[in-house]
C-alpha positions as a Python dict, from the first residue, in 0.01 Angstrom:
ca = {
    (1, 'X'): (0, 0, 0),
    (2, 'X'): (306, -137, 178),
    (3, 'X'): (190, -402, 422),
    (4, 'X'): (-99, -650, 413),
    (5, 'X'): (-238, -920, 641),
    (6, 'X'): (-381, -1261, 555),
    (7, 'X'): (-595, -1491, 767),
    (8, 'X'): (-807, -1805, 738),
    (9, 'X'): (-1152, -1792, 894),
    (10, 'X'): (-1455, -2015, 956),
    (11, 'X'): (-1431, -2386, 886),
    (12, 'X'): (-1108, -2515, 734),
    (13, 'X'): (-1107, -2638, 374),
    (14, 'X'): (-846, -2833, 176),
    (15, 'X'): (-663, -2582, -42),
    (16, 'X'): (-638, -2304, 216),
    (17, 'X'): (-263, -2360, 248),
    (18, 'X'): (-199, -2323, -126),
    (19, 'X'): (-400, -1998, -107),
    (20, 'X'): (-186, -1872, 183),
    (21, 'X'): (125, -1967, -13),
    (22, 'X'): (4, -1776, -317),
    (23, 'X'): (-87, -1466, -115),
    (24, 'X'): (247, -1450, 65),
    (25, 'X'): (467, -1511, -237),
    (26, 'X'): (267, -1284, -468),
    (27, 'X'): (277, -1005, -211),
    (28, 'X'): (651, -1037, -155),
    (29, 'X'): (705, -1059, -530),
    (30, 'X'): (521, -725, -560),
    (31, 'X'): (724, -554, -291),
    (32, 'X'): (471, -588, -8),
    (33, 'X'): (525, -702, 348),
    (34, 'X'): (293, -974, 477),
    (35, 'X'): (168, -1051, 826),
    (36, 'X'): (-25, -1369, 898),
    (37, 'X'): (-311, -1346, 1149),
    (38, 'X'): (-334, -1667, 1348),
    (39, 'X'): (-670, -1820, 1446),
    (40, 'X'): (-884, -1599, 1222),
    (41, 'X'): (-1110, -1332, 1368),
    (42, 'X'): (-1049, -1463, 1719),
    (43, 'X'): (-676, -1410, 1672),
    (44, 'X'): (-733, -1068, 1519),
    (45, 'X'): (-913, -961, 1835),
    (46, 'X'): (-608, -1069, 2035),
    (47, 'X'): (-348, -925, 1798),
    (48, 'X'): (-201, -1262, 1701),
    (49, 'X'): (19, -1149, 1411),
    (50, 'X'): (325, -1326, 1274),
    (51, 'X'): (561, -1213, 1003),
    (52, 'X'): (546, -1416, 683),
    (53, 'X'): (827, -1462, 431),
    (54, 'X'): (895, -1690, 135),
    (55, 'X'): (1028, -1973, 352),
    (56, 'X'): (732, -1960, 593),
    (57, 'X'): (504, -2104, 324),
    (58, 'X'): (745, -2364, 190),
    (59, 'X'): (627, -2724, 175),
    (60, 'X'): (259, -2650, 246),
    (61, 'X'): (103, -2678, -98),
    (62, 'X'): (6, -3042, -39),
    (63, 'X'): (-113, -3002, 320),
    (64, 'X'): (-477, -2994, 425),
    (65, 'X'): (-606, -2761, 696),
    (66, 'X'): (-443, -2422, 746),
    (67, 'X'): (-104, -2333, 892),
    (68, 'X'): (-255, -2010, 1026),
    (69, 'X'): (-531, -2208, 1202),
    (70, 'X'): (-888, -2087, 1236),
    (71, 'X'): (-1115, -2032, 1536),
    (72, 'X'): (-1478, -1924, 1501),
    (73, 'X'): (-1553, -1599, 1684),
    (74, 'X'): (-1902, -1490, 1788),
    (75, 'X'): (-1751, -1182, 1953),
    (76, 'X'): (-1656, -1038, 1614),
    (77, 'X'): (-2027, -981, 1543),
    (78, 'X'): (-2024, -710, 1812),
    (79, 'X'): (-1910, -378, 1667),
    (80, 'X'): (-1781, -251, 2002),
    (81, 'X'): (-1568, -563, 2051),
    (82, 'X'): (-1438, -532, 1695),
    (83, 'X'): (-1267, -206, 1793),
    (84, 'X'): (-999, -416, 1961),
    (85, 'X'): (-919, -572, 1626),
    (86, 'X'): (-888, -234, 1460),
    (87, 'X'): (-640, -116, 1721),
    (88, 'X'): (-427, -422, 1646),
    (89, 'X'): (-446, -362, 1271),
    (90, 'X'): (-334, -3, 1320),
    (91, 'X'): (-50, -102, 1552),
    (92, 'X'): (70, -361, 1301),
    (93, 'X'): (54, -95, 1025),
    (94, 'X'): (-175, -304, 807),
    (95, 'X'): (-289, -131, 486),
    (96, 'X'): (-512, -411, 355),
    (97, 'X'): (-654, -747, 465),
    (98, 'X'): (-716, -1073, 280),
    (99, 'X'): (-943, -1333, 437),
    (100, 'X'): (-977, -1694, 317),
    (101, 'X'): (-1303, -1853, 433),
    (102, 'X'): (-1672, -1928, 383),
    (103, 'X'): (-1989, -1724, 348),
    (104, 'X'): (-2008, -1614, 712),
    (105, 'X'): (-1642, -1513, 705),
    (106, 'X'): (-1685, -1261, 427),
    (107, 'X'): (-1945, -1076, 631),
    (108, 'X'): (-1684, -1023, 899),
    (109, 'X'): (-1433, -902, 642),
    (110, 'X'): (-1683, -661, 489),
    (111, 'X'): (-1751, -524, 838),
    (112, 'X'): (-1382, -432, 870),
    (113, 'X'): (-1399, -215, 560),
    (114, 'X'): (-1736, -64, 656),
    (115, 'X'): (-1609, 27, 1003),
    (116, 'X'): (-1256, 146, 920),
    (117, 'X'): (-1223, 197, 546),
    (118, 'X'): (-933, -52, 530),
    (119, 'X'): (-939, -220, 186),
    (120, 'X'): (-1021, -591, 204),
    (121, 'X'): (-1031, -879, -43),
    (122, 'X'): (-1207, -1210, 17),
    (123, 'X'): (-1105, -1555, -107),
    (124, 'X'): (-1393, -1809, -97),
    (125, 'X'): (-1291, -2138, 67),
    (126, 'X'): (-1560, -2381, 182),
    (127, 'X'): (-1635, -2749, 131),
    (128, 'X'): (-2005, -2651, 104),
    (129, 'X'): (-1958, -2443, -216),
    (130, 'X'): (-2231, -2207, -94),
    (131, 'X'): (-2066, -1870, -159),
    (132, 'X'): (-2252, -1646, -404),
    (133, 'X'): (-2031, -1492, -672),
    (134, 'X'): (-1820, -1793, -762),
    (135, 'X'): (-1893, -2125, -933),
    (136, 'X'): (-1649, -2308, -707),
    (137, 'X'): (-1492, -2255, -368),
    (138, 'X'): (-1156, -2382, -248),
    (139, 'X'): (-1195, -2727, -90),
    (140, 'X'): (-1524, -2825, -251),
    (141, 'X'): (-1369, -3054, -511),
    (142, 'X'): (-1164, -3234, -245),
    (143, 'X'): (-1470, -3288, -24),
    (144, 'X'): (-1668, -3422, -321),
    (145, 'X'): (-1396, -3670, -406),
    (146, 'X'): (-1369, -3787, -44),
    (147, 'X'): (-1744, -3851, -44),
    (148, 'X'): (-1731, -4019, -383),
    (149, 'X'): (-1456, -4252, -269),
    (150, 'X'): (-1663, -4344, 38),
    (151, 'X'): (-1970, -4422, -174),
    (152, 'X'): (-1770, -4641, -412),
    (153, 'X'): (-1640, -4842, -117),
    (154, 'X'): (-1978, -4863, 55),
    (155, 'X'): (-2150, -4977, -264),
    (156, 'X'): (-1921, -5280, -275),
    (157, 'X'): (-2032, -5401, 66),
    (158, 'X'): (-2392, -5292, 10),
    (159, 'X'): (-2411, -5509, -300),
    (160, 'X'): (-2245, -5805, -128),
    (161, 'X'): (-2504, -5804, 151),
    (162, 'X'): (-2803, -5669, -46),
    (163, 'X'): (-2835, -5371, 183),
    (164, 'X'): (-2955, -5014, 162),
    (165, 'X'): (-2696, -4763, 278),
    (166, 'X'): (-2753, -4401, 378),
    (167, 'X'): (-2443, -4182, 347),
    (168, 'X'): (-2477, -3862, 547),
    (169, 'X'): (-2254, -3579, 430),
    (170, 'X'): (-2197, -3227, 559),
    (171, 'X'): (-2432, -2944, 463),
    (172, 'X'): (-2657, -2795, 729),
    (173, 'X'): (-2834, -2530, 522),
    (174, 'X'): (-2732, -2626, 170),
    (175, 'X'): (-2712, -2946, -31),
    (176, 'X'): (-2446, -2858, -288),
    (177, 'X'): (-2208, -3121, -154),
    (178, 'X'): (-2472, -3394, -123),
    (179, 'X'): (-2607, -3325, -472),
    (180, 'X'): (-2266, -3344, -639),
    (181, 'X'): (-2166, -3659, -450),
    (182, 'X'): (-2502, -3824, -508),
    (183, 'X'): (-2513, -3741, -877),
    (184, 'X'): (-2159, -3854, -958),
    (185, 'X'): (-2183, -4151, -722),
    (186, 'X'): (-2496, -4290, -883),
    (187, 'X'): (-2714, -4259, -574),
    (188, 'X'): (-3070, -4385, -601),
    (189, 'X'): (-3195, -4106, -374),
    (190, 'X'): (-3055, -3763, -283),
    (191, 'X'): (-3198, -3582, 19),
    (192, 'X'): (-3112, -3212, 50),
    (193, 'X'): (-3258, -2914, 243),
    (194, 'X'): (-3352, -2728, -76),
    (195, 'X'): (-3599, -3003, -170),
    (196, 'X'): (-3728, -3112, 170),
    (197, 'X'): (-4071, -3171, 18),
    (198, 'X'): (-3918, -3472, -161),
    (199, 'X'): (-3793, -3623, 164),
    (200, 'X'): (-4090, -3856, 193),
    (201, 'X'): (-4005, -4180, 374),
    (202, 'X'): (-4301, -4374, 233),
    (203, 'X'): (-4228, -4272, -127),
    (204, 'X'): (-3858, -4346, -80),
    (205, 'X'): (-3942, -4687, 68),
    (206, 'X'): (-4165, -4769, -229),
    (207, 'X'): (-3884, -4676, -469),
    (208, 'X'): (-3636, -4899, -287),
    (209, 'X'): (-3873, -5197, -286),
    (210, 'X'): (-3944, -5150, -655),
    (211, 'X'): (-3569, -5148, -724),
    (212, 'X'): (-3508, -5474, -541),
    (213, 'X'): (-3800, -5637, -725),
    (214, 'X'): (-3626, -5543, -1051),
    (215, 'X'): (-3315, -5721, -932),
    (216, 'X'): (-3110, -5438, -776),
    (217, 'X'): (-2865, -5577, -524),
    (218, 'X'): (-2820, -5251, -328),
    (219, 'X'): (-2935, -4892, -285),
    (220, 'X'): (-2739, -4583, -193),
    (221, 'X'): (-2903, -4275, -41),
    (222, 'X'): (-2696, -3958, -7),
    (223, 'X'): (-2831, -3723, 256),
    (224, 'X'): (-2721, -3376, 368),
    (225, 'X'): (-2699, -3338, 745),
    (226, 'X'): (-2945, -3049, 731),
    (227, 'X'): (-3227, -3286, 638),
    (228, 'X'): (-3219, -3469, 972),
    (229, 'X'): (-3052, -3768, 1134),
    (230, 'X'): (-2952, -4050, 902),
    (231, 'X'): (-2998, -4294, 1189),
    (232, 'X'): (-3368, -4201, 1214),
    (233, 'X'): (-3420, -4227, 839),
    (234, 'X'): (-3247, -4567, 829),
    (235, 'X'): (-3466, -4704, 1110),
    (236, 'X'): (-3788, -4583, 944),
    (237, 'X'): (-3694, -4720, 603),
    (238, 'X'): (-3598, -5059, 740),
    (239, 'X'): (-3927, -5083, 930),
    (240, 'X'): (-4132, -5007, 618),
    (241, 'X'): (-3932, -5200, 359),
    (242, 'X'): (-3803, -5490, 564),
    (243, 'X'): (-3472, -5435, 384),
    (244, 'X'): (-3154, -5427, 588),
    (245, 'X'): (-3056, -5059, 609),
    (246, 'X'): (-2735, -4911, 742),
    (247, 'X'): (-2603, -4556, 765),
    (248, 'X'): (-2263, -4392, 757),
    (249, 'X'): (-2185, -4036, 871),
    (250, 'X'): (-1880, -3898, 691),
    (251, 'X'): (-1864, -3583, 903),
    (252, 'X'): (-1531, -3406, 941),
    (253, 'X'): (-1342, -3660, 732),
    (254, 'X'): (-1451, -3442, 438),
    (255, 'X'): (-1268, -3137, 572),
    (256, 'X'): (-922, -3288, 602),
    (257, 'X'): (-675, -3463, 379),
    (258, 'X'): (-459, -3374, 84),
    (259, 'X'): (-625, -3117, -146),
    (260, 'X'): (-699, -3228, -502),
    (261, 'X'): (-535, -3062, -800),
    (262, 'X'): (-844, -2844, -851),
    (263, 'X'): (-855, -2729, -489),
    (264, 'X'): (-485, -2644, -502),
    (265, 'X'): (-513, -2459, -833),
    (266, 'X'): (-809, -2253, -712),
    (267, 'X'): (-613, -2164, -399),
    (268, 'X'): (-315, -2053, -604),
    (269, 'X'): (-523, -1858, -858),
    (270, 'X'): (-741, -1690, -598),
    (271, 'X'): (-442, -1601, -379),
    (272, 'X'): (-253, -1446, -670),
    (273, 'X'): (-555, -1250, -793),
    (274, 'X'): (-647, -1132, -442),
    (275, 'X'): (-308, -968, -391),
    (276, 'X'): (-306, -807, -735),
    (277, 'X'): (-659, -678, -671),
    (278, 'X'): (-589, -554, -319),
    (279, 'X'): (-277, -367, -427),
    (280, 'X'): (-482, -146, -658),
    (281, 'X'): (-769, -81, -418),
    (282, 'X'): (-851, 243, -238),
    (283, 'X'): (-980, 320, 107),
    (284, 'X'): (-1335, 191, 150),
    (285, 'X'): (-1302, -78, -121),
    (286, 'X'): (-1399, -439, -49),
    (287, 'X'): (-1393, -709, -314),
    (288, 'X'): (-1412, -1084, -365),
    (289, 'X'): (-1228, -1306, -610),
    (290, 'X'): (-1402, -1604, -766),
    (291, 'X'): (-1434, -1811, -1079),
    (292, 'X'): (-1732, -1794, -1315),
    (293, 'X'): (-1749, -1978, -1647),
    (294, 'X'): (-1386, -2095, -1601),
    (295, 'X'): (-1266, -1735, -1582),
    (296, 'X'): (-1144, -1543, -1279),
    (297, 'X'): (-1390, -1278, -1167),
    (298, 'X'): (-1354, -997, -915),
    (299, 'X'): (-1678, -872, -759),
    (300, 'X'): (-1759, -572, -547),
    (301, 'X'): (-1842, -713, -204),
    (302, 'X'): (-2155, -498, -176),
    (303, 'X'): (-2295, -676, -482),
    (304, 'X'): (-2253, -1029, -347),
    (305, 'X'): (-2261, -1005, 31),
    (306, 'X'): (-2638, -1036, 80),
    (307, 'X'): (-2712, -1292, -192),
    (308, 'X'): (-2738, -1670, -165),
    (309, 'X'): (-2615, -1917, -421),
    (310, 'X'): (-2896, -2126, -570),
    (311, 'X'): (-2888, -2505, -588),
    (312, 'X'): (-2862, -2666, -931),
    (313, 'X'): (-3222, -2780, -974),
    (314, 'X'): (-3139, -2913, -1321),
    (315, 'X'): (-2882, -3158, -1177),
    (316, 'X'): (-3128, -3264, -907),
    (317, 'X'): (-3398, -3343, -1163),
    (318, 'X'): (-3143, -3516, -1381),
    (319, 'X'): (-3051, -3756, -1102),
    (320, 'X'): (-3418, -3849, -1056),
    (321, 'X'): (-3416, -3980, -1414),
    (322, 'X'): (-3083, -4158, -1375),
    (323, 'X'): (-3200, -4335, -1058),
    (324, 'X'): (-3519, -4486, -1200),
}
């Protein structure tokens, strides 16, 4: 293997730049040439390659987002359209590909190996932490801390005005982010897609009223966007309880900003391991790097690609006790 390519795909996540930095410098340190693919799978279809050297990744370890940029591409799902990408990979003399992205992104990467035999290695980066095969993804810790900071600030004003606040966080299909933020932020209620049966407005209203009768000055509800609209939930709760209820949607604020130490370290570790792994791979190999039990783990892509990461039901039940 002489020349590899690296790209960032799907939604951006804080820590992607440290991962790019690690990939480029590890590759060069091991005698490999590196090409960066701009704008992810969309850029790959258009042949948007740029040469990467040591200086091209200088000063990016503390930057959020991705210097290679990322554009979602529905066209890459079409095998016939993907042939354009393979022509570009061949023209650029790429021997292996590393992709940094979320769960949907690794399916695209696996397709490259299945179609062409080109070895690929996947680095999980997602604020949702929903990638099977790793305990943590790049960017998750940063997103949790952004949400936690928001809750701490909101609780101050909620207590001052004796209000109920709903904090809506990202997470369309999964509630990993909402659960972690709610648990560590001391939320009275956590609403996530995995436990939709618990999203009962009347029961929630009764719990809030009971809390205020005991002398609570405020209530915080953390809600994943996949549950519904926080504006609707706020209106219904206020109507039933008579308690002033407000909502805040954090949205894309959780994607940006300076990556935490953990997000940076994961990016660096995953990037380093991905290059070392890719260098020793053969035609037809596709793997993923991750961390399990505080140890780096490399998985065969075929063993993780079709599996979904389960929510931590223990933590969810634990919060129910804490929020009595």
